[in-house]
N, C-alpha and C positions, 0 to 999 in steps of 0.2 A: 251350499258352499259347492261350487264347481268341483268337478271332479279331477279338473287339471289342475286344481290349485296345490301347490307343494306343502308339505306337511308342516314346514315352518311359518309359513306365511298361514295357514289353519290354525295351528296353535295361538298364533299371534293374535290371531281374529277372535277366537274364542275365548280367551284369557283377558282380552282388551290389555293388555301389556305389551309391552316392548322393551327388551333387554339387549344393551350392546353388547358385543363381542367384550370380552377381556382385553384390555386394552396394553397392559404390563407386558404381557408375553409380545405383542407385536411390537411395540417400541423398544422392548429391551432386544428384541432380535435386529432391528435396525442399527440400534446404538452398538449393537456390539459388531455387527460387520461391517456398517460404514465407517466406524471407529478404527477397523482392523487396515480398510482402504484408505485412510486419511492419515494414518499414523505415523507413516515415514515422512510424507510430505509437510505435515505440521510440525514433527521435529526439525527438521531442515529449517523450515519458515520462523519458527520458534526462535532457535539459536541464532540464527541471522538476524531477525527481528531484534534479538537483544543488545545485538552487537552494532549495527547499522545507525541505534537511535544516537549513538557517538561518533557520527560518520567524520563530520567537521573536525571534531577534536584527534580523534585517531589518525586523519591524513595528516594533520600538524604536526602530531607525534613521530609516525613512521616516515613522512617526507618532509622535512623541515628546510632540505634542498631545492625544493620548487615552492613550499607556502611563504618563505619568508624572505624578504627583501635583503639584500645583499651591502649595498650602498647607502649612505645617505644623502641627502639633498632634495629637492623639489622634484615633484613628480612631474615624468612627461605627461603629455595629452594623451588619454587611451585611445581617442580616434585617430591620431596619428601613429601610434606603434599598431593599431589594426592593419593600417596601410602598408607597414614594414612588413608585418606578417604576410600578407598576401604577395607582396613583392618578393620576399625571400622565396616562398613557396607557391608558384601560380596554380598547383594543382588543387589547393584548399581555398575557400573563401571564409572570413570569420562571420561566426552564427552567434556569438556572444559576447559583448564588450561591457566589462567591469568597470563603473562610473564613480563608485563609491566605495575602494576598497577600506578594510580596515587598517591602522596606522601600523606602518611596519611589515604589511604584508605584501606578497608578491601580485601583481596583475595576473590572473586565471582567465586565458580567452578560450572560447569554445569554438571550433572550426569544423566544417563538414567538406567532403571532397567534392569537386566542380565535375563537370562531364567531358570527358576526353572525347574531344570532337574526332579523333581517329577512329575510335571504338565504338562512340555513341554511350559508351558504359562510363559508372563513376571510377575517377581514380582511386587508387588505394594508397594513400598517403602512409596508414600504419599509425596512427594517432589521431584523435580528436579534440584534445586539450594542450594547449601552449603555454608556459609560464614565463613572463618577462620581470625584470627587474625596474620599478618605476622609476627611479631615478637616472638610470642610465640606458634602459632599454636592451640591456643583454637577455639573451635567452637563457633561463635556468634550466629548461627541460620541457620534453614532451612526454605524453604516454597517452595510450589507448584507453580510456574512461570505458569501464564494463568489459575489459577483453576477459576472454573464458581462461586464453591460455598466450603465454604464460604467467604464472602467478607471482609477482613479485612484491615490494613492499609498496611501488606506486601503484599497484592494481589491485592490491589486496581489498581493501575498502570497497571498490566500486565492484568486483568481482563477487564479494557476498552480497551488493546490493543488488544486483542483476540475478543473482542466484535464488535468493528473496522470493523475487515475484514471477521469476521465467523457468528457472532452474538450468540458465543456459542451453534450452534444447535449441539445436540449430534450425535453420529456416529449411523447410522442405515444399517442395512444388511451387518455388516461389513465395510461398508466404513465412513469415518472419514471427509470426505469433502465436503458434502452438503451444510454446511454455507460457505464455500469459493466459491462453485459452484453459489451460489444463489446472492451472493454480486457481482460475476463475471460477472453474466447475468444484473443484476441492472446497473452494471458499463457502460456496452455495451448500455443499452438503454439510459443512461446517455450521452455517449456520443455523440450517435446519436441527441439527444434531444438537445446538446450544439446548432448545426444548425440550428434546427427547431426554438427555441427560438428566435436566432439573426436574422432570415430571418422574424419572426412575427415582429422584433421592426423596420425593415423597413418600408417605407412609402408606403401606401397602392396606386393603382391607383386613388382610389378616392380622396384621396389628390393631387395626380398630376393633376388630370384634375381640381381640385378647383383652383390649382396655375394657370393653364392655362386662368382660366376666371377672373384673376385678383383680387381674394379674399384674396390671401396670396402670399407670395413670392414663385416663383415657382423653386428655386435650389432645387436640392437633399439635401442638408447641411440643407438650413433652413426648410425642412418639417423635417427631420430627428433628429435634433438638439432638440426638446422636450423629446425625448426617452431617453438621456443621463442626466436628469435634472429630479430632486424632486420638485415639487411645493408645497412648505411647508405652505403656507395658504389656500392650498384646504381642502377638506373633508377626513375625515379619510380614507376612502375606495379608493381615490385618491390618497393621500400618500403611502398607502400600494401597491396601484398598480405601482407607480412611483417608490418607493424602489425594487420591485421586477425586474422592467425592467431597471432600470438604472444599479443598481448593477451588474446584468447578465451582462451587456454591456461592463461597466470599467473593470470587472474582466475575461472577458469571456476568455480570453488566458490562466488564472491560472487555470479556471475551466474546462476548456477543456483537458488540461495537467493533472489535477489531475483526471479526469474521464477516460483518457484514460491509465495512469500509474495504475489507479487501475482494469482495465480491463487486462493489461498485466501483474499483479504480482499476480492476482487470478485465471487467466485462462492461467499461464504461459505455462505448462507441456502441457494442452490440448488443447490450440489453438494458443497462442501468438507465441512462439518458432517453432512449427512446420510451421506457416504460413510464418514466417518471415525467416526460412531456403529456402522456395522454393523460394522467393521472391529478397533473397538477400544472398550473402556469408556469413556464418557464421563458427564460430571456436568453437563447441561442447566441453565443459568441462566435467568431470568425472561424474556430475550427470545429463548431458544429454546423454552419452555414457552407462551409465550402468543402468539396470533394479533394481529397488529395491528389496531388498530380504523381504520376509513376514515378518509383525511385529513381531510375537513371534518369528522368527527366525533368530535374530541379527548377523551379521558376526563379529567372534570371532577374532582379530587383533593379527598376530605372533609377528611384528614389535613394540616395543614401543616409547612411546614417546621420551624417549629420544634420540633412535635411529633417528627417523624421523626429528626432531630439529636438530640434529648435522649435519645430511644430507643438511637440507635447509639452515643454517648458511654458511656450505662451499658454496652451491650452491651461496646464496646472496654475500658473501666476492667475488665470482668469476665476478659477474656482476656489482661489484662496489657498492653495494647498501651501506648506512651509517646508515638507522634506525635499532634498535634492534629486536629482535623478540618481536613481541607484544602479541601474544596468540597462543593456537593450539587447535584445535579440532577434535575429531574421529566421524564421520558418522558410526556408526554400521549398518544401513541399505544398505550401498554403498559399506563398506570396504575402505574406505577413509580417509587419515589424511590431515587436513589442516592446514598450518603453515602461520602466518601472520605478516607484519614487521610494526611497527609504535612507535613513540615515546608514553611516558605515556600518556593516555588520548585521544590518536590522533585516536581511533577507535569509537569515538561518537562526532557529533557535528560539525566535521571538514568539510571545503568545499571540493567540488569534488565529486568524484564517488567511496569513499573506497579506503581501503588500499591493497596492492598488497598481493596475495596469491601463495603459491607453495602448490600443492597436490600431495599425494605420497599414492601407494597403502599399503595397510595394511598387506599384506601377503608377498609381494616382496621387499617393500622396494622402488621400483622404480618410478620414476616420472609418475604422472597420470594427470598432467595439470597443467595450471598457471591462473589466473586474474590477469593481469598488467592493474592499472587505465590508461585509454585514449589512450591503445594500441592494435590493431587489426585492423579489417575491420570496415568500418563505420557500420555495422548491429552490429557488437562485442560491438562497445561505447555506439550505443542506447541500447543494452541490458542493459550495466554497469549504463545507466543513470536512470531507469526505479525507482527504490527505492528513488534515491537520489533526481528526480523530484518530486515525489509522495508526499517526506517526508520536501521538501525545502531545505535539507543539501545539495544540491551540491551549493547552495550560502551562504551555512554557518548560522551565526547566524541571519542576513537579510532575509535569504529564508525561517527560520524556524518561525521568527515573522510572514510572509507573508503566510506561509500555515496555521499557527494559526487563523489569522484573517479570511483567506479564510474558514476554517471549521465552523466558525459563521456564516459567510455569506452564505454558504450552507443550514446552520439549518434555517436563516432566510428566505431564497427563498423558503425553503419547506413549513414552516408557510403561507408566504404572497401567495404564489401559491393556498394552500388551501384557502385561505379567498377569493381570486378572484373567483375561482369556486365555491363557496359556495353563494356569493352576486349574482354571475350571474345565478345561478339554481334559487336562490330565487324570481330572476326578470323574469324568463321565466316561473315559475310557476303561478306566480301573473298574469301575461298576458294571461297566458292559462286560469285562473280563471274567467276573465273578458270575454273574447271571450266566 
């Protein structure tokens, strides 16, 4: 044996055995401190997630003056109304046209600012949605979807939506994704911590030894079973602990899914898609293939909505699709049109991974890609499923109910976890004081 060999290695060589260091203290340390770091963020994310699972329904309740049509009669052509919107306010361009609204609902158009020729910067119209009555074309109202302030009934749901994934952290140094990145990092920590928390619920070696000595059942399940239960007649602290542990176990699969998809959605461009593309075959779409234009230099489309939609309808008929055109959008940062096909109201709340899209170049009008539900490589379908899994919409109404409940559980786990840490800290401080 070389004299320079460390004692630990020497013992390993002499005994021909190798023992891993005890993992429970290490994982417990991780779970405790990472949990404390995440607690506030997950509480906000959980509460807001529980609410925004019902975003469309809440919007209808809070803003009937925007969401519901007032007049009766045949609907005007949405593309003609889009021209009216741009004529009324030359500072904006229409970036979303609803083409299959639900009966009795208003037309909800999306708009974005044009470039101000005088300054080279974007105009600041103060709104990005405008609502028109389908029968008359009357303007029912405008709002800034996702505005951080002021919070009104018109912006409340979208305020919660943006708070959920970015905390409304403002742009700094020309970058507006700090909040998205922060919540993405929290999601990565949460994904890892799902495994740490599950491991800590497993029976310890001490309980196994206790079972061998005949003081309790020695089967794995008999020792793990209490972790799945809430002892309602115990102390307040024990009930708090049982809630934290039992709900984590019963909903582990859902919690892991929500955590992982939160990471994939927030860090999609930066981490998720590049890594997935390295390990599996993906079919990149126009938003993966094209670099976005500078924020103040949106790409001016040469093709019109009418031309692109006509091309898309011809292609849909060739493919045998029966659903009508549900809507069309223009992404000025990429110079891409998207046309989707669905029945009225089929763009939200329906089960599955979303509606089909055909994409077209805004300069040439040529096809720029497609998104077909459940079609593509395994990686493509995995990508499609990320938001439907995160929102529960992949299962329709039952999935949304489950995700809403899970959001409340996440908030409860954050609170109970902090209570457990605080009680244990007080106990440690008390023991040190006695010593």
